[in-house]
C-alpha positions in Angstrom: 27.4 -12.7 22.6 24.3 -13.3 20.3 22.1 -10.3 19.8 18.5 -10.4 21.2 15.5 -10.9 18.9 14.6 -7.2 19.3 18.1 -6.3 18.2 17.9 -8.7 15.3 14.6 -7.0 14.2 16.3 -3.6 14.2 19.4 -4.8 12.4 17.7 -6.9 9.8 17.3 -5.7 6.2 16.6 -7.5 2.9 19.9 -8.7 1.4 20.0 -9.6 -2.3 23.7 -9.8 -2.8 26.0 -12.3 -1.1 29.6 -13.3 -1.0 30.6 -16.8 -2.0 31.4 -18.4 1.4 30.1 -21.7 2.7 28.0 -21.7 5.9 29.9 -23.1 8.9 28.8 -26.5 10.2 27.7 -24.9 13.5 25.6 -22.4 11.7 24.0 -25.2 9.6 23.3 -27.3 12.7 21.7 -24.3 14.5 19.5 -23.5 11.5 18.5 -27.1 11.0 17.5 -27.5 14.7 15.3 -24.4 14.4 13.8 -25.6 11.1 12.8 -28.9 12.8 11.2 -26.9 15.6 9.2 -24.6 13.4 8.1 -27.4 11.1 6.8 -29.3 14.1 5.1 -26.3 15.7 3.8 -24.8 12.5 2.9 -28.0 10.7 5.2 -27.0 7.8 7.8 -28.6 5.5 10.5 -25.9 5.4 13.8 -27.2 3.9 17.3 -25.7 3.8 19.1 -26.0 0.5 22.9 -25.5 0.6 25.5 -24.8 -2.1 23.0 -24.5 -4.9 23.4 -21.6 -7.4 20.5 -22.1 -9.8 17.6 -21.2 -7.6 18.2 -17.5 -7.6 19.9 -17.1 -11.0 18.7 -16.5 -14.5 15.7 -14.6 -15.7 13.6 -15.3 -12.6 16.0 -13.4 -10.4 15.4 -10.3 -12.5 18.9 -9.1 -11.9 18.1 -8.3 -8.3 19.9 -11.2 -6.7 23.5 -12.2 -6.9 25.7 -14.7 -5.2 22.9 -16.8 -3.7 24.1 -20.2 -2.9 21.8 -21.1 0.1 18.1 -20.7 0.6 15.1 -21.9 2.5 12.2 -23.5 0.6 9.1 -22.5 2.4 6.6 -25.3 1.9 3.5 -26.7 3.6 0.2 -28.3 2.9 -2.0 -26.1 0.7 -4.7 -24.9 3.2 -6.2 -21.5 3.9 -3.8 -20.3 6.6 -0.6 -21.7 5.1 0.7 -18.2 4.1 0.2 -16.7 7.5 2.0 -19.7 9.2 4.8 -19.5 6.6 5.3 -15.8 7.5 5.1 -16.3 11.2 7.5 -19.3 11.4 9.7 -18.3 8.5 10.5 -14.9 10.1 11.7 -16.8 13.2 14.3 -18.4 10.9 15.1 -15.0 9.3 15.8 -13.5 12.8 17.9 -16.4 13.8 19.9 -16.0 10.7 20.4 -12.4 11.6 21.6 -13.4 15.0 24.1 -15.8 13.3 25.5 -13.0 11.2 23.7 -14.0 8.0 21.6 -11.9 5.6 18.3 -13.0 4.2 15.6 -11.9 1.7 12.0 -13.1 1.3 11.3 -13.9 -2.3 7.8 -14.4 -3.7 8.6 -14.8 -7.4 12.3 -14.0 -7.9 13.4 -17.6 -7.8 13.0 -20.9 -9.7 12.3 -24.3 -8.4 15.3 -26.6 -9.0 14.4 -30.2 -9.3 15.9 -32.5 -6.7 16.8 -29.8 -4.2 13.7 -30.3 -2.0 10.8 -32.7 -1.6 7.0 -32.2 -1.4 4.5 -34.6 0.0 0.8 -35.0 -0.7 -0.9 -31.7 -1.1 2.1 -29.6 -0.2 3.2 -26.5 -2.2 6.1 -24.0 -2.2 4.7 -20.7 -0.9 8.0 -18.7 -1.4 11.7 -19.0 -0.8 14.2 -17.1 1.4 17.7 -16.4 0.3 20.4 -16.9 2.9 24.1 -16.3 3.3 26.9 -13.9 4.2 25.8 -10.4 3.0 27.5 -8.3 0.4 24.8 -5.7 0.6 24.6 -2.7 3.0 20.8 -2.5 2.6 18.8 0.6 2.4 16.6 2.7 4.6 13.0 2.1 3.5 10.2 4.6 4.1 7.9 3.2 6.8 4.3 4.0 7.7 3.7 5.6 11.0 2.3 4.0 14.2 -1.0 5.9 13.5 -1.2 4.5 10.0 -1.2 0.8 11.2 -2.7 0.9 14.7 -5.1 2.5 17.1 -2.2 3.3 19.5 -2.9 6.3 21.7 -2.4 7.8 25.1 -5.0 5.3 26.4 -3.2 2.1 25.1 -0.5 0.4 27.1 3.2 1.1 26.4 3.8 -2.5 25.4 1.2 -2.1 22.6 3.1 0.8 21.0 6.3 -1.2 21.4 4.7 -4.1 19.5 3.5 -1.8 16.7 7.0 -0.3 16.4 8.5 -3.8 16.0 5.8 -4.7 13.4 6.7 -1.6 11.4 10.2 -3.1 10.9 8.8 -6.3 9.5 9.6 -7.1 5.9 6.6 -7.0 3.6 6.1 -7.5 -0.2 7.3 -4.3 -1.9 7.2 -2.7 1.5 3.4 -2.5 1.3 2.8 -2.8 5.1 -0.9 -3.7 4.6 -1.5 -4.7 8.2 -3.4 -3.1 11.2 -3.2 -3.7 14.9 -6.1 -2.9 17.1 -5.9 -2.8 20.9 -9.3 -3.9 22.4 -9.9 -2.2 25.7 -10.7 -4.8 28.5 -14.2 -5.4 29.6 -14.9 -7.3 32.8 -12.0 -9.9 32.9 -9.3 -7.2 32.3 -7.6 -9.4 29.7 -5.7 -7.4 27.1 -6.6 -8.4 23.6 -5.1 -7.4 20.2 -6.7 -7.9 16.8 -4.5 -8.0 13.7 -6.0 -7.6 10.3 -4.8 -7.1 6.7 -6.1 -5.0 3.9 -6.4 -5.7 0.2 -3.3 -5.4 -2.0 -3.1 -6.0 -5.8 0.4 -7.4 -5.2 -0.9 -10.1 -2.8 1.2 -11.7 -0.1 -0.7 -9.8 2.6 -1.5 -13.0 4.6 2.2 -13.9 4.7 3.1 -10.3 5.6 0.6 -10.4 8.4 2.2 -13.6 9.8 5.6 -11.8 9.8 4.3 -8.7 11.3 2.5 -10.6 14.1 5.7 -12.3 15.1 7.5 -8.9 15.3 4.6 -7.5 17.3 4.8 -10.4 19.8 8.6 -9.8 20.2 8.2 -6.1 20.7 5.1 -6.2 23.0 5.9 -9.4 24.9 3.7 -12.4 24.3 2.6 -12.6 28.0 1.1 -9.1 27.9 -1.9 -9.9 25.7 -3.8 -12.5 23.7 -4.7 -12.5 20.0 -8.4 -12.2 19.0 
């Protein structure tokens, strides 16, 4: 029985080392179907590259990756909100991969573009890549910020809001920077529950992409029907 998305959030960790084992056809088909869905919904051009060993090898991998033979090329038209959409929809693929028994790792710079493995159209660009495969890496427990560090959760905010923040704290971010903040806006008049998600400055960058990932985690933890984004 496949794990739930919340279980996948709790089980996921960044995997940099993989065993050499081809993905099954069922796994490939499931991933491709989801890629088509998120590309359509997110107006993106994500592509799955299979059995290709150069993208995460050599100097660009900085010795931190090994055994990568499959990866996702995270591409889309170069516009202001591209990185946030890449994060939000890309993490849907990461969590699906976790449900399928695969490991993944977001890579902002530790890869190289291999000619002929993917296609770009018009004003499209590659925002990042995600390694993908059967893990040979137990992962590690990262130090996380607290709920109070990244939100205004309190005794006055709903339980679902704290659950959303807890899920967001498990989101992968560049060098574990967690430069996001979730604010519960208390209802006035219409009783609608609203949440505002913002990011703070980071010299490392990638905060917009990180925010997209964290927002997806928040929705899964909180339940999308409980609130609306500001």
